[in-house]
PDB file of N, CA, C and O in Angstrom:
ATOM      1  N   UNK A   1      60.784 118.737 120.388  1.00  0.00           N
ATOM      2  CA  UNK A   1      61.961 118.423 119.614  1.00  0.00           C
ATOM      3  C   UNK A   1      62.909 117.609 120.493  1.00  0.00           C
ATOM      4  O   UNK A   1      63.252 118.022 121.601  1.00  0.00           O
ATOM      5  N   UNK A   2      63.325 116.457 119.992  1.00  0.00           N
ATOM      6  CA  UNK A   2      64.243 115.606 120.727  1.00  0.00           C
ATOM      7  C   UNK A   2      65.647 115.807 120.190  1.00  0.00           C
ATOM      8  O   UNK A   2      65.868 115.772 118.980  1.00  0.00           O
ATOM      9  N   UNK A   3      66.588 116.016 121.088  1.00  0.00           N
ATOM     10  CA  UNK A   3      67.983 116.129 120.680  1.00  0.00           C
ATOM     11  C   UNK A   3      68.742 114.936 121.239  1.00  0.00           C
ATOM     12  O   UNK A   3      68.393 114.397 122.289  1.00  0.00           O
ATOM     13  N   UNK A   4      69.776 114.537 120.528  1.00  0.00           N
ATOM     14  CA  UNK A   4      70.596 113.432 120.999  1.00  0.00           C
ATOM     15  C   UNK A   4      71.570 113.970 122.026  1.00  0.00           C
ATOM     16  O   UNK A   4      72.325 114.905 121.762  1.00  0.00           O
ATOM     17  N   UNK A   5      71.541 113.364 123.202  1.00  0.00           N
ATOM     18  CA  UNK A   5      72.439 113.768 124.278  1.00  0.00           C
ATOM     19  C   UNK A   5      73.386 112.624 124.568  1.00  0.00           C
ATOM     20  O   UNK A   5      73.043 111.456 124.385  1.00  0.00           O
ATOM     21  N   UNK A   6      74.562 112.960 125.014  1.00  0.00           N
ATOM     22  CA  UNK A   6      75.478 111.952 125.503  1.00  0.00           C
ATOM     23  C   UNK A   6      75.768 112.310 126.952  1.00  0.00           C
ATOM     24  O   UNK A   6      76.438 113.302 127.243  1.00  0.00           O
ATOM     25  N   UNK A   7      75.254 111.490 127.848  1.00  0.00           N
ATOM     26  CA  UNK A   7      75.504 111.714 129.263  1.00  0.00           C
ATOM     27  C   UNK A   7      76.765 110.958 129.662  1.00  0.00           C
ATOM     28  O   UNK A   7      77.095 109.933 129.066  1.00  0.00           O
ATOM     29  N   UNK A   8      77.453 111.456 130.648  1.00  0.00           N
ATOM     30  CA  UNK A   8      78.654 110.783 131.124  1.00  0.00           C
ATOM     31  C   UNK A   8      78.317 109.370 131.603  1.00  0.00           C
ATOM     32  O   UNK A   8      79.103 108.443 131.409  1.00  0.00           O
ATOM     33  N   UNK A   9      77.167 109.211 132.219  1.00  0.00           N
ATOM     34  CA  UNK A   9      76.720 107.906 132.695  1.00  0.00           C
ATOM     35  C   UNK A   9      75.817 107.303 131.629  1.00  0.00           C
ATOM     36  O   UNK A   9      74.718 107.802 131.389  1.00  0.00           O
ATOM     37  N   UNK A  10      76.270 106.245 130.998  1.00  0.00           N
ATOM     38  CA  UNK A  10      75.521 105.602 129.923  1.00  0.00           C
ATOM     39  C   UNK A  10      74.443 104.682 130.459  1.00  0.00           C
ATOM     40  O   UNK A  10      74.077 104.766 131.632  1.00  0.00           O
ATOM     41  N   UNK A  11      73.926 103.794 129.598  1.00  0.00           N
ATOM     42  CA  UNK A  11      72.914 102.827 130.041  1.00  0.00           C
ATOM     43  C   UNK A  11      73.450 101.996 131.206  1.00  0.00           C
ATOM     44  O   UNK A  11      74.640 101.687 131.258  1.00  0.00           O
ATOM     45  N   UNK A  12      72.582 101.644 132.121  1.00  0.00           N
ATOM     46  CA  UNK A  12      73.014 100.960 133.341  1.00  0.00           C
ATOM     47  C   UNK A  12      73.100  99.447 133.150  1.00  0.00           C
ATOM     48  O   UNK A  12      72.194  98.835 132.584  1.00  0.00           O
ATOM     49  N   UNK A  13      74.201  98.841 133.628  1.00  0.00           N
ATOM     50  CA  UNK A  13      74.317  97.388 133.569  1.00  0.00           C
ATOM     51  C   UNK A  13      73.533  96.743 134.714  1.00  0.00           C
ATOM     52  O   UNK A  13      73.179  97.406 135.689  1.00  0.00           O
ATOM     53  N   UNK A  14      73.273  95.471 134.584  1.00  0.00           N
ATOM     54  CA  UNK A  14      72.625  94.725 135.657  1.00  0.00           C
ATOM     55  C   UNK A  14      73.720  94.248 136.610  1.00  0.00           C
ATOM     56  O   UNK A  14      74.706  93.653 136.175  1.00  0.00           O
ATOM     57  N   UNK A  15      73.551  94.507 137.912  1.00  0.00           N
ATOM     58  CA  UNK A  15      74.582  94.127 138.878  1.00  0.00           C
ATOM     59  C   UNK A  15      73.973  93.598 140.165  1.00  0.00           C
ATOM     60  O   UNK A  15      72.802  93.833 140.465  1.00  0.00           O
ATOM     61  N   UNK A  16      74.799  92.876 140.922  1.00  0.00           N
ATOM     62  CA  UNK A  16      74.404  92.438 142.262  1.00  0.00           C
ATOM     63  C   UNK A  16      74.633  93.622 143.195  1.00  0.00           C
ATOM     64  O   UNK A  16      75.598  94.365 143.017  1.00  0.00           O
ATOM     65  N   UNK A  17      73.764  93.812 144.183  1.00  0.00           N
ATOM     66  CA  UNK A  17      73.857  95.011 145.014  1.00  0.00           C
ATOM     67  C   UNK A  17      74.002  94.688 146.494  1.00  0.00           C
ATOM     68  O   UNK A  17      73.660  93.600 146.958  1.00  0.00           O
ATOM     69  N   UNK A  18      74.523  95.678 147.217  1.00  0.00           N
ATOM     70  CA  UNK A  18      74.594  95.689 148.664  1.00  0.00           C
ATOM     71  C   UNK A  18      74.009  97.024 149.100  1.00  0.00           C
ATOM     72  O   UNK A  18      74.318  98.056 148.503  1.00  0.00           O
ATOM     73  N   UNK A  19      73.174  97.020 150.126  1.00  0.00           N
ATOM     74  CA  UNK A  19      72.515  98.253 150.557  1.00  0.00           C
ATOM     75  C   UNK A  19      73.482  99.139 151.347  1.00  0.00           C
ATOM     76  O   UNK A  19      74.211  98.668 152.220  1.00  0.00           O
ATOM     77  N   UNK A  20      73.468 100.427 151.017  1.00  0.00           N
ATOM     78  CA  UNK A  20      74.264 101.448 151.685  1.00  0.00           C
ATOM     79  C   UNK A  20      73.370 102.663 151.842  1.00  0.00           C
ATOM     80  O   UNK A  20      72.731 103.085 150.878  1.00  0.00           O
ATOM     81  N   UNK A  21      73.312 103.230 153.027  1.00  0.00           N
ATOM     82  CA  UNK A  21      72.480 104.397 153.286  1.00  0.00           C
ATOM     83  C   UNK A  21      73.386 105.596 153.566  1.00  0.00           C
ATOM     84  O   UNK A  21      74.375 105.477 154.288  1.00  0.00           O
ATOM     85  N   UNK A  22      73.042 106.755 152.989  1.00  0.00           N
ATOM     86  CA  UNK A  22      73.804 107.966 153.260  1.00  0.00           C
ATOM     87  C   UNK A  22      72.876 109.164 153.208  1.00  0.00           C
ATOM     88  O   UNK A  22      71.779 109.095 152.654  1.00  0.00           O
ATOM     89  N   UNK A  23      73.326 110.254 153.788  1.00  0.00           N
ATOM     90  CA  UNK A  23      72.568 111.504 153.784  1.00  0.00           C
ATOM     91  C   UNK A  23      73.263 112.482 152.837  1.00  0.00           C
ATOM     92  O   UNK A  23      74.490 112.501 152.737  1.00  0.00           O
ATOM     93  N   UNK A  24      72.465 113.288 152.147  1.00  0.00           N
ATOM     94  CA  UNK A  24      73.028 114.304 151.264  1.00  0.00           C
ATOM     95  C   UNK A  24      72.168 115.561 151.360  1.00  0.00           C
ATOM     96  O   UNK A  24      71.024 115.505 151.809  1.00  0.00           O
ATOM     97  N   UNK A  25      72.725 116.691 150.935  1.00  0.00           N
ATOM     98  CA  UNK A  25      71.948 117.928 150.948  1.00  0.00           C
ATOM     99  C   UNK A  25      70.742 117.817 150.013  1.00  0.00           C
ATOM    100  O   UNK A  25      70.787 117.106 149.009  1.00  0.00           O
ATOM    101  N   UNK A  26      69.676 118.519 150.349  1.00  0.00           N
ATOM    102  CA  UNK A  26      68.463 118.508 149.534  1.00  0.00           C
ATOM    103  C   UNK A  26      68.749 118.967 148.103  1.00  0.00           C
ATOM    104  O   UNK A  26      68.142 118.471 147.153  1.00  0.00           O
ATOM    105  N   UNK A  27      69.670 119.911 147.955  1.00  0.00           N
ATOM    106  CA  UNK A  27      70.001 120.404 146.607  1.00  0.00           C
ATOM    107  C   UNK A  27      70.653 119.302 145.765  1.00  0.00           C
ATOM    108  O   UNK A  27      70.407 119.217 144.561  1.00  0.00           O
ATOM    109  N   UNK A  28      71.476 118.465 146.387  1.00  0.00           N
ATOM    110  CA  UNK A  28      72.086 117.349 145.660  1.00  0.00           C
ATOM    111  C   UNK A  28      71.021 116.328 145.279  1.00  0.00           C
ATOM    112  O   UNK A  28      71.042 115.804 144.166  1.00  0.00           O
ATOM    113  N   UNK A  29      70.101 116.043 146.175  1.00  0.00           N
ATOM    114  CA  UNK A  29      69.014 115.106 145.872  1.00  0.00           C
ATOM    115  C   UNK A  29      68.179 115.616 144.702  1.00  0.00           C
ATOM    116  O   UNK A  29      67.783 114.840 143.833  1.00  0.00           O
ATOM    117  N   UNK A  30      67.915 116.916 144.682  1.00  0.00           N
ATOM    118  CA  UNK A  30      67.157 117.498 143.575  1.00  0.00           C
ATOM    119  C   UNK A  30      67.922 117.351 142.260  1.00  0.00           C
ATOM    120  O   UNK A  30      67.331 117.025 141.230  1.00  0.00           O
ATOM    121  N   UNK A  31      69.231 117.591 142.292  1.00  0.00           N
ATOM    122  CA  UNK A  31      70.057 117.415 141.091  1.00  0.00           C
ATOM    123  C   UNK A  31      70.068 115.955 140.642  1.00  0.00           C
ATOM    124  O   UNK A  31      69.986 115.672 139.447  1.00  0.00           O
ATOM    125  N   UNK A  32      70.168 115.039 141.583  1.00  0.00           N
ATOM    126  CA  UNK A  32      70.149 113.611 141.250  1.00  0.00           C
ATOM    127  C   UNK A  32      68.813 113.222 140.610  1.00  0.00           C
ATOM    128  O   UNK A  32      68.782 112.455 139.648  1.00  0.00           O
ATOM    129  N   UNK A  33      67.720 113.751 141.142  1.00  0.00           N
ATOM    130  CA  UNK A  33      66.405 113.483 140.562  1.00  0.00           C
ATOM    131  C   UNK A  33      66.305 114.030 139.135  1.00  0.00           C
ATOM    132  O   UNK A  33      65.741 113.381 138.254  1.00  0.00           O
ATOM    133  N   UNK A  34      66.854 115.226 138.916  1.00  0.00           N
ATOM    134  CA  UNK A  34      66.846 115.802 137.572  1.00  0.00           C
ATOM    135  C   UNK A  34      67.711 114.976 136.621  1.00  0.00           C
ATOM    136  O   UNK A  34      67.344 114.760 135.466  1.00  0.00           O
ATOM    137  N   UNK A  35      68.861 114.517 137.114  1.00  0.00           N
ATOM    138  CA  UNK A  35      69.731 113.679 136.283  1.00  0.00           C
ATOM    139  C   UNK A  35      69.016 112.372 135.949  1.00  0.00           C
ATOM    140  O   UNK A  35      69.082 111.908 134.811  1.00  0.00           O
ATOM    141  N   UNK A  36      68.337 111.778 136.921  1.00  0.00           N
ATOM    142  CA  UNK A  36      67.604 110.529 136.692  1.00  0.00           C
ATOM    143  C   UNK A  36      66.527 110.728 135.630  1.00  0.00           C
ATOM    144  O   UNK A  36      66.342 109.867 134.769  1.00  0.00           O
ATOM    145  N   UNK A  37      65.825 111.838 135.680  1.00  0.00           N
ATOM    146  CA  UNK A  37      64.791 112.125 134.683  1.00  0.00           C
ATOM    147  C   UNK A  37      65.410 112.277 133.298  1.00  0.00           C
ATOM    148  O   UNK A  37      64.871 111.760 132.320  1.00  0.00           O
ATOM    149  N   UNK A  38      66.524 112.974 133.206  1.00  0.00           N
ATOM    150  CA  UNK A  38      67.208 113.159 131.931  1.00  0.00           C
ATOM    151  C   UNK A  38      67.755 111.825 131.416  1.00  0.00           C
ATOM    152  O   UNK A  38      67.688 111.540 130.220  1.00  0.00           O
ATOM    153  N   UNK A  39      68.294 111.015 132.323  1.00  0.00           N
ATOM    154  CA  UNK A  39      68.813 109.693 131.953  1.00  0.00           C
ATOM    155  C   UNK A  39      67.675 108.833 131.403  1.00  0.00           C
ATOM    156  O   UNK A  39      67.845 108.165 130.383  1.00  0.00           O
ATOM    157  N   UNK A  40      66.534 108.843 132.059  1.00  0.00           N
ATOM    158  CA  UNK A  40      65.374 108.071 131.600  1.00  0.00           C
ATOM    159  C   UNK A  40      64.910 108.553 130.232  1.00  0.00           C
ATOM    160  O   UNK A  40      64.581 107.744 129.366  1.00  0.00           O
ATOM    161  N   UNK A  41      64.884 109.856 130.037  1.00  0.00           N
ATOM    162  CA  UNK A  41      64.475 110.427 128.757  1.00  0.00           C
ATOM    163  C   UNK A  41      65.479 110.048 127.659  1.00  0.00           C
ATOM    164  O   UNK A  41      65.082 109.737 126.536  1.00  0.00           O
ATOM    165  N   UNK A  42      66.759 110.074 127.979  1.00  0.00           N
ATOM    166  CA  UNK A  42      67.806 109.791 126.996  1.00  0.00           C
ATOM    167  C   UNK A  42      67.838 108.324 126.593  1.00  0.00           C
ATOM    168  O   UNK A  42      67.991 108.005 125.414  1.00  0.00           O
ATOM    169  N   UNK A  43      67.695 107.427 127.569  1.00  0.00           N
ATOM    170  CA  UNK A  43      67.850 105.998 127.303  1.00  0.00           C
ATOM    171  C   UNK A  43      66.537 105.221 127.282  1.00  0.00           C
ATOM    172  O   UNK A  43      66.547 104.012 127.047  1.00  0.00           O
ATOM    173  N   UNK A  44      65.404 105.891 127.522  1.00  0.00           N
ATOM    174  CA  UNK A  44      64.107 105.259 127.395  1.00  0.00           C
ATOM    175  C   UNK A  44      63.794 104.216 128.451  1.00  0.00           C
ATOM    176  O   UNK A  44      62.965 103.335 128.225  1.00  0.00           O
ATOM    177  N   UNK A  45      64.447 104.306 129.598  1.00  0.00           N
ATOM    178  CA  UNK A  45      64.204 103.361 130.689  1.00  0.00           C
ATOM    179  C   UNK A  45      64.081 104.144 131.986  1.00  0.00           C
ATOM    180  O   UNK A  45      64.989 104.885 132.361  1.00  0.00           O
ATOM    181  N   UNK A  46      62.952 103.975 132.672  1.00  0.00           N
ATOM    182  CA  UNK A  46      62.736 104.693 133.934  1.00  0.00           C
ATOM    183  C   UNK A  46      63.796 104.279 134.946  1.00  0.00           C
ATOM    184  O   UNK A  46      64.084 103.094 135.117  1.00  0.00           O
ATOM    185  N   UNK A  47      64.364 105.266 135.607  1.00  0.00           N
ATOM    186  CA  UNK A  47      65.395 105.020 136.620  1.00  0.00           C
ATOM    187  C   UNK A  47      65.282 106.122 137.666  1.00  0.00           C
ATOM    188  O   UNK A  47      64.905 107.250 137.347  1.00  0.00           O
ATOM    189  N   UNK A  48      65.610 105.795 138.915  1.00  0.00           N
ATOM    190  CA  UNK A  48      65.569 106.815 139.960  1.00  0.00           C
ATOM    191  C   UNK A  48      66.984 107.107 140.460  1.00  0.00           C
ATOM    192  O   UNK A  48      67.939 106.414 140.109  1.00  0.00           O
ATOM    193  N   UNK A  49      67.094 108.137 141.278  1.00  0.00           N
ATOM    194  CA  UNK A  49      68.400 108.571 141.777  1.00  0.00           C
ATOM    195  C   UNK A  49      69.085 107.472 142.584  1.00  0.00           C
ATOM    196  O   UNK A  49      70.303 107.314 142.505  1.00  0.00           O
ATOM    197  N   UNK A  50      68.323 106.724 143.349  1.00  0.00           N
ATOM    198  CA  UNK A  50      68.901 105.657 144.178  1.00  0.00           C
ATOM    199  C   UNK A  50      69.611 104.631 143.298  1.00  0.00           C
ATOM    200  O   UNK A  50      70.651 104.098 143.685  1.00  0.00           O
ATOM    201  N   UNK A  51      69.070 104.356 142.143  1.00  0.00           N
ATOM    202  CA  UNK A  51      69.683 103.409 141.215  1.00  0.00           C
ATOM    203  C   UNK A  51      70.921 104.001 140.555  1.00  0.00           C
ATOM    204  O   UNK A  51      71.889 103.286 140.296  1.00  0.00           O
ATOM    205  N   UNK A  52      70.898 105.295 140.281  1.00  0.00           N
ATOM    206  CA  UNK A  52      72.018 105.946 139.598  1.00  0.00           C
ATOM    207  C   UNK A  52      73.250 106.146 140.466  1.00  0.00           C
ATOM    208  O   UNK A  52      74.371 106.022 139.974  1.00  0.00           O
ATOM    209  N   UNK A  53      73.069 106.451 141.739  1.00  0.00           N
ATOM    210  CA  UNK A  53      74.189 106.835 142.599  1.00  0.00           C
ATOM    211  C   UNK A  53      75.335 105.821 142.587  1.00  0.00           C
ATOM    212  O   UNK A  53      76.482 106.236 142.419  1.00  0.00           O
ATOM    213  N   UNK A  54      75.095 104.521 142.755  1.00  0.00           N
ATOM    214  CA  UNK A  54      76.228 103.589 142.737  1.00  0.00           C
ATOM    215  C   UNK A  54      76.998 103.612 141.417  1.00  0.00           C
ATOM    216  O   UNK A  54      78.223 103.499 141.411  1.00  0.00           O
ATOM    217  N   UNK A  55      76.290 103.755 140.311  1.00  0.00           N
ATOM    218  CA  UNK A  55      76.955 103.790 139.008  1.00  0.00           C
ATOM    219  C   UNK A  55      77.762 105.083 138.849  1.00  0.00           C
ATOM    220  O   UNK A  55      78.837 105.076 138.249  1.00  0.00           O
ATOM    221  N   UNK A  56      77.249 106.176 139.379  1.00  0.00           N
ATOM    222  CA  UNK A  56      77.962 107.445 139.323  1.00  0.00           C
ATOM    223  C   UNK A  56      79.238 107.366 140.166  1.00  0.00           C
ATOM    224  O   UNK A  56      80.301 107.817 139.741  1.00  0.00           O
ATOM    225  N   UNK A  57      79.119 106.795 141.350  1.00  0.00           N
ATOM    226  CA  UNK A  57      80.296 106.659 142.213  1.00  0.00           C
ATOM    227  C   UNK A  57      81.334 105.739 141.593  1.00  0.00           C
ATOM    228  O   UNK A  57      82.532 106.018 141.647  1.00  0.00           O
ATOM    229  N   UNK A  58      80.879 104.653 141.012  1.00  0.00           N
ATOM    230  CA  UNK A  58      81.797 103.721 140.358  1.00  0.00           C
ATOM    231  C   UNK A  58      82.545 104.410 139.208  1.00  0.00           C
ATOM    232  O   UNK A  58      83.756 104.243 139.060  1.00  0.00           O
ATOM    233  N   UNK A  59      81.813 105.182 138.401  1.00  0.00           N
ATOM    234  CA  UNK A  59      82.437 105.904 137.293  1.00  0.00           C
ATOM    235  C   UNK A  59      83.425 106.945 137.810  1.00  0.00           C
ATOM    236  O   UNK A  59      84.509 107.109 137.250  1.00  0.00           O
ATOM    237  N   UNK A  60      83.053 107.646 138.876  1.00  0.00           N
ATOM    238  CA  UNK A  60      83.936 108.646 139.467  1.00  0.00           C
ATOM    239  C   UNK A  60      85.231 108.001 139.958  1.00  0.00           C
ATOM    240  O   UNK A  60      86.321 108.503 139.683  1.00  0.00           O
ATOM    241  N   UNK A  61      85.112 106.896 140.680  1.00  0.00           N
ATOM    242  CA  UNK A  61      86.295 106.234 141.236  1.00  0.00           C
ATOM    243  C   UNK A  61      87.179 105.640 140.141  1.00  0.00           C
ATOM    244  O   UNK A  61      88.403 105.622 140.272  1.00  0.00           O
ATOM    245  N   UNK A  62      86.571 105.161 139.077  1.00  0.00           N
ATOM    246  CA  UNK A  62      87.342 104.593 137.966  1.00  0.00           C
ATOM    247  C   UNK A  62      88.183 105.661 137.267  1.00  0.00           C
ATOM    248  O   UNK A  62      89.222 105.353 136.682  1.00  0.00           O
ATOM    249  N   UNK A  63      87.736 106.904 137.331  1.00  0.00           N
ATOM    250  CA  UNK A  63      88.457 107.999 136.674  1.00  0.00           C
ATOM    251  C   UNK A  63      89.375 108.771 137.620  1.00  0.00           C
ATOM    252  O   UNK A  63      90.066 109.694 137.189  1.00  0.00           O
ATOM    253  N   UNK A  64      89.392 108.410 138.888  1.00  0.00           N
ATOM    254  CA  UNK A  64      90.223 109.105 139.875  1.00  0.00           C
ATOM    255  C   UNK A  64      91.624 108.482 139.877  1.00  0.00           C
ATOM    256  O   UNK A  64      91.841 107.426 140.471  1.00  0.00           O
ATOM    257  N   UNK A  65      92.554 109.136 139.216  1.00  0.00           N
ATOM    258  CA  UNK A  65      93.912 108.586 139.088  1.00  0.00           C
ATOM    259  C   UNK A  65      94.599 108.402 140.433  1.00  0.00           C
ATOM    260  O   UNK A  65      95.302 107.414 140.644  1.00  0.00           O
ATOM    261  N   UNK A  66      94.400 109.344 141.337  1.00  0.00           N
ATOM    262  CA  UNK A  66      95.021 109.235 142.658  1.00  0.00           C
ATOM    263  C   UNK A  66      94.531 108.012 143.405  1.00  0.00           C
ATOM    264  O   UNK A  66      95.320 107.303 144.029  1.00  0.00           O
ATOM    265  N   UNK A  67      93.230 107.761 143.344  1.00  0.00           N
ATOM    266  CA  UNK A  67      92.663 106.585 143.996  1.00  0.00           C
ATOM    267  C   UNK A  67      93.185 105.312 143.354  1.00  0.00           C
ATOM    268  O   UNK A  67      93.617 104.391 144.046  1.00  0.00           O
ATOM    269  N   UNK A  68      93.145 105.265 142.043  1.00  0.00           N
ATOM    270  CA  UNK A  68      93.593 104.056 141.338  1.00  0.00           C
ATOM    271  C   UNK A  68      95.051 103.756 141.640  1.00  0.00           C
ATOM    272  O   UNK A  68      95.426 102.600 141.839  1.00  0.00           O
ATOM    273  N   UNK A  69      95.870 104.795 141.674  1.00  0.00           N
ATOM    274  CA  UNK A  69      97.304 104.602 141.934  1.00  0.00           C
ATOM    275  C   UNK A  69      97.509 104.076 143.356  1.00  0.00           C
ATOM    276  O   UNK A  69      98.343 103.198 143.576  1.00  0.00           O
ATOM    277  N   UNK A  70      96.752 104.608 144.323  1.00  0.00           N
ATOM    278  CA  UNK A  70      96.906 104.191 145.720  1.00  0.00           C
ATOM    279  C   UNK A  70      96.250 102.844 145.997  1.00  0.00           C
ATOM    280  O   UNK A  70      96.733 102.084 146.837  1.00  0.00           O
ATOM    281  N   UNK A  71      95.160 102.539 145.305  1.00  0.00           N
ATOM    282  CA  UNK A  71      94.380 101.339 145.597  1.00  0.00           C
ATOM    283  C   UNK A  71      94.877 100.102 144.869  1.00  0.00           C
ATOM    284  O   UNK A  71      94.703  98.985 145.355  1.00  0.00           O
ATOM    285  N   UNK A  72      95.489 100.287 143.713  1.00  0.00           N
ATOM    286  CA  UNK A  72      95.921  99.140 142.928  1.00  0.00           C
ATOM    287  C   UNK A  72      97.374  98.809 143.230  1.00  0.00           C
ATOM    288  O   UNK A  72      98.213  99.709 143.251  1.00  0.00           O
ATOM    289  N   UNK A  73      97.689  97.552 143.463  1.00  0.00           N
ATOM    290  CA  UNK A  73      99.087  97.179 143.735  1.00  0.00           C
ATOM    291  C   UNK A  73      99.940  97.369 142.485  1.00  0.00           C
ATOM    292  O   UNK A  73      99.475  97.182 141.361  1.00  0.00           O
ATOM    293  N   UNK A  74     101.171  97.737 142.701  1.00  0.00           N
ATOM    294  CA  UNK A  74     102.092  97.887 141.577  1.00  0.00           C
ATOM    295  C   UNK A  74     102.510  96.520 141.074  1.00  0.00           C
ATOM    296  O   UNK A  74     102.674  95.573 141.843  1.00  0.00           O
ATOM    297  N   UNK A  75     102.676  96.442 139.764  1.00  0.00           N
ATOM    298  CA  UNK A  75     103.079  95.170 139.161  1.00  0.00           C
ATOM    299  C   UNK A  75     104.471  95.268 138.614  1.00  0.00           C
ATOM    300  O   UNK A  75     104.989  94.295 138.066  1.00  0.00           O
TER     301      UNK A  75
END
């Protein structure tokens, strides 16, 4: 049975990339892999955790009011 899910991270846009390497706990990597599998199932496009992380970080930063207030110049 397929149910319609709405994930916080929607379909991924095509973007230019820069490589960044980081370490994370194994439990976080496992969660990212599970999220990637669910994202692929929801949107019908295979994706891995490495591809998702930049989009997740971008979405997180876009919603962080403190960051936006400090990072954006006042007009």
